C-alpha positions as CSV (number, residue, x, y, z in Angstrom):
1,M,-54.9,-31.5,-82.9
2,K,-58.6,-30.8,-83.6
3,D,-60.7,-29.3,-80.8
4,K,-63.5,-31.8,-80.2
5,R,-65.7,-29.5,-78.1
6,P,-69.0,-28.4,-79.6
7,Y,-68.9,-25.3,-81.8
8,L,-71.0,-23.1,-79.5
9,V,-68.8,-24.0,-76.5
10,R,-65.7,-22.9,-78.5
11,V,-67.4,-19.6,-79.5
12,G,-68.3,-19.0,-75.9
13,D,-64.6,-19.6,-74.9
14,L,-63.6,-17.1,-77.6
15,A,-66.0,-14.5,-76.3
16,S,-64.9,-15.0,-72.7
17,Q,-61.2,-14.7,-73.6
18,A,-61.8,-11.7,-75.8
19,L,-63.8,-10.0,-73.0
20,N,-60.9,-10.8,-70.5
21,T,-58.3,-9.4,-72.9
22,I,-59.9,-6.4,-74.6
23,L,-62.2,-5.0,-71.8
24,L,-60.5,-6.3,-68.6
25,G,-56.9,-6.1,-69.6
26,G,-56.1,-9.8,-69.0
27,T,-54.2,-12.3,-70.9
28,P,-55.6,-13.8,-74.2
29,D,-55.4,-17.4,-73.1
30,E,-57.5,-17.0,-69.9
31,S,-61.2,-17.0,-69.8
32,T,-63.1,-14.3,-67.8
33,S,-64.6,-17.1,-65.6
34,G,-61.2,-18.7,-65.0
35,R,-59.7,-15.3,-64.1
36,S,-62.6,-14.6,-61.7
37,Y,-61.8,-17.8,-59.8
38,R,-58.0,-17.2,-59.9
39,E,-58.2,-13.6,-58.8
40,G,-61.2,-13.9,-56.5
41,V,-60.6,-17.2,-54.7
42,L,-56.9,-17.8,-55.0
43,G,-55.8,-14.1,-55.0
44,G,-58.3,-12.8,-52.6
45,H,-59.3,-9.8,-54.7
46,K,-62.7,-8.6,-53.6
47,G,-63.9,-7.3,-57.0
48,W,-63.1,-10.6,-58.7
49,S,-64.6,-12.5,-55.9
50,Q,-67.9,-10.7,-56.6
51,M,-67.5,-11.3,-60.3
52,R,-67.0,-15.0,-59.6
53,K,-70.2,-15.1,-57.6
54,I,-72.2,-13.4,-60.3
55,V,-70.8,-15.6,-63.1
56,D,-71.3,-18.8,-61.1
57,W,-74.9,-17.7,-60.4
58,L,-75.5,-17.0,-64.1
59,F,-74.2,-20.4,-65.1
60,S,-75.8,-22.3,-62.2
61,V,-78.6,-23.4,-64.5
62,Y,-75.9,-25.4,-66.5
63,E,-73.4,-26.5,-63.9
64,E,-72.1,-26.0,-60.4
65,D,-68.8,-24.1,-59.7
66,H,-68.5,-22.8,-63.3
67,C,-65.6,-20.5,-62.5
68,K,-63.5,-23.2,-60.8
69,K,-64.1,-25.5,-63.7
70,A,-63.2,-22.8,-66.2
71,Y,-60.0,-22.1,-64.2
72,H,-59.0,-25.8,-64.4
73,A,-59.9,-25.9,-68.1
74,D,-57.7,-22.8,-68.7
75,L,-54.8,-24.7,-67.0
76,E,-55.4,-27.8,-69.0
77,R,-55.3,-25.9,-72.3
78,A,-52.1,-24.3,-71.2
79,R,-50.6,-27.7,-70.3
80,A,-51.7,-29.1,-73.7
81,R,-50.1,-26.1,-75.5
82,I,-46.8,-26.6,-73.7
83,S,-46.8,-30.3,-74.4
84,R,-47.4,-29.7,-78.1
85,S,-44.6,-27.1,-78.3
86,E,-42.2,-29.5,-76.5
87,L,-43.1,-32.2,-79.0
88,A,-42.4,-29.9,-81.9
89,E,-38.8,-29.2,-80.7
C-alpha cells in the first residue's frame, strides 16, 4: 500500500520517529509529538507535558493540537499495520 502523504510530511515523520528512537529512547513507530501527548497528557509525566506544550506552540502556525493529532496518527498507522499483517496470514 503506497503512502499518499506528501513527501515532506513523510520525511518529517521519519525525522520525528528517529529523534524519538535514537535520542529519546522511544519506540521506532512512535513520533516525538505523539509520545509527548501520550506521556504528557495521558501519562501525566511533567517533562513530556512541557515538551507537548513546546511542540504544540511550534506547530501552532500550521495546526491546532498538533501532538494530539500526531498521537492519533500514530495509532492509525499501528492499526493499519496490524490489519495488513492479519490479511497476509
